[in-house]
Each structure stands twice: as C-alpha cells, then as structure tokens.
N, C-alpha and C positions, 0 to 999 in steps of 0.2 A: 310587499313593501315597495318593490320597484314600480308597481302600478301607481301607488300613492304618490311617490316622488314625481313620476311623469305627469300625473294629473295636476299637482301643485305647480310644476314648471309650465305646463300649458296654460293654467289660469294666470300665472304671473305674466306670461308673454301676451296673453289677450288683454290684460289690464294695461300693460305698457304700450301695446299697439294702439290703444284708444287715446293715448296722451299725445297732445300736439305741442311741438316745440315752437319757439319764436320764429325760427327760419320757415317752418311749414306755414305758420300763421301769416307771415309776411307775404309768402307766395299767394295765398288765398286772398288776402286783403288787396294786394296789387292787382290780381286778375279781376277782382270785383269792382274796384274803385277807380283805376286809371281810366281817364276819358270821361268820367262822370263829373257833374257839377260839384264843386266844393260845398256850395250851399246845401245841396242834397245830403251830403255827409253830415254837416253841422245840424241840419234839421232833424236828422235821425238820431244822432248821438250827442248833441249838445255843442255849444259854441267853443271856439278855440280859446286857449288861455293866453296866447300871444300871436302877433302877426308881424312880419318883417318884410317891407317892400324891397325887392331886389332891383338892381340896375337894369336887368333885362325886361322889367315890367311884370315879372312873376311875383307872387306873394308866397312867402314861406310861413306856414302856420304851425304852431305847436298846439296839439290837442292832448288832453288828459282825461281819462275816465275810468270807471270801475273801481274807484277808491273804496277800500274796505280795510278794516283792521282785524287781524286774526290773532287769537290768543293761543299760545303754545304752552301747555302745562309743563311743570317741572318733571324731570325724570329722576328716579331714585335707584340706587343699588340695593338689592335685597340682602340684608345681613344674614350671616350664618346663624342657625338657632343656637341658643345658649347650651353649653355643654353640661351635662350632669353625670355623676357617677353614683351608682347604687351598690351598696355592700350589704349582704345579708349574712349574719352569723347565727348559727344554731348551736346551742350547748345544752348539756344535761347536768344542772347543778345537783340534782338528787335523782336517784333511780326512779324512773317512771314520770319524771317532770322534764318537759322539753321547753326551752325558752328560745324564741327566735327574735332577733333584733335586726331591723332593716334601717340602714342609714343612707340618706341621700346627700351627696356633697355637690355644691355648685348650683346650677339652675339660676335662681334669681331673675333679674330682668334681662330680657333679650336686648341685644344691641339695637340702637335706633337706625332706621334706614338712612343712608348717606345720600345727599343730593348730588347728582352728577351734573345736571344743568338746571339753572334757575328758570322760573317762568319768564316768558317774554311775549312781546307783541310784535307782529310783522305787519308792515303796511303793504297792501296789495294794490296794484294799479297798472294801467296801460298808458304809455305816452307815445304819441306818433308825431312825426314831422310830415307835413303835407305841403307839397308845392303845387300851386295853381297858376295857370297861365293867365294872361290879361283877359281872356274870355271866361274866366272862372272854372276852367276844366282842370281836373287833377292830372298832373303830368308825372308826379312821383309821390309815393306814400310808403313809409316804412316805420316800424316800431323802433324807437330809440331807447326806451326803458320799458321792459316787460318783466314783471315779477312772476313768480310761480302763481298758478291759479289757486282757486279755493279748495278744490279737492285734490285729485291726483294729477291734475293738469300741470304741464310745465310752462304754460303761457296764459297770463291773465288777459292779454289781447285776444287770444283765441276764444276765451269765454265771453268777454264783453262784446266783441264784434261778431260772435258766432262764426268764427273763421276756422272751422275744422276741415281738413282736406277730405275729399270724397274718396272712399276706399272701395 
C-alpha cells in the first residue's frame, strides 16, 4: 500500500514539474526576444492588436494569440442508492404445508444525480506587452494576460510561444 501511495505521489510530482507558470514563461520569453526585432516576433506569431507611440520614441505593442474556447462539462454528485427492505415470513397453515411470503418495501426510483457545477466555456489566450525602441528592437516583453493552458499547463503563453524552461 505504501509503495502504491509513493508511486502516485511521484507521478503527481512529475506531472506538476512539467507545468510552466506565467512567471517561468515570462523569463523564457524575455531571454529569447529582448534585443530581437519586433517585426521578427510579429512575422512568427502574427500582428499586434494595438500599438501606442511613446514620448521616448519607443512603441508599446499589445499582442494577443492562442485564442481557443474550452468546454468544461458539468459535474454531478452521485446520489445514494434507493433504500429497500425485504421481509420474509414463513408459516405452516396446515401440517406438511409451508408458505413463504417475501415482501419488499421501498426501492422505487433512485434519486437523480444533483448538478454541482453547470457546464461552462473558458476562453484561453495569451496577451503580451512588447516595447520596441526606435530601431525596432524589443527592449521589454511580458505577459499581461495569461490564462491556463489547454492541458495541465498553467500558462497559455508557454504553450503558444513554446516558452517552457529547460530542465
């Protein structure tokens, strides 16, 4: 039994170790893109959704990608099975004759499952702010909105930008 629990704990730790957080994804994204041309990023991942020229000559871009809708099915509580009582009576109305009567009380229909949470949809996406200097070099980049990933990932940005830390 202890070995089974240890194996389950090890498996859970391995799964969680493979998950990338937004903070870890930001570190990888920054190391990969700071100093690179902004146009290279947009060519690879698509155009920005907005841009704002700053007084310093820098341009602040907002980029969004990886949009996906995920369906979360409803969850239900399992009802207790219907209760039944069985009673058996044996009698001898005449010598040599035995009558057995079995009566079941209750049963009927089992209770219906109760919905704990209704079905819903979640929007998954990654949104970045990218600051480029006047020569179009990225000087800052960070995730400003990062939803959970599609699978067990904590970061949609890590999935979309393949920004998983090297272990």
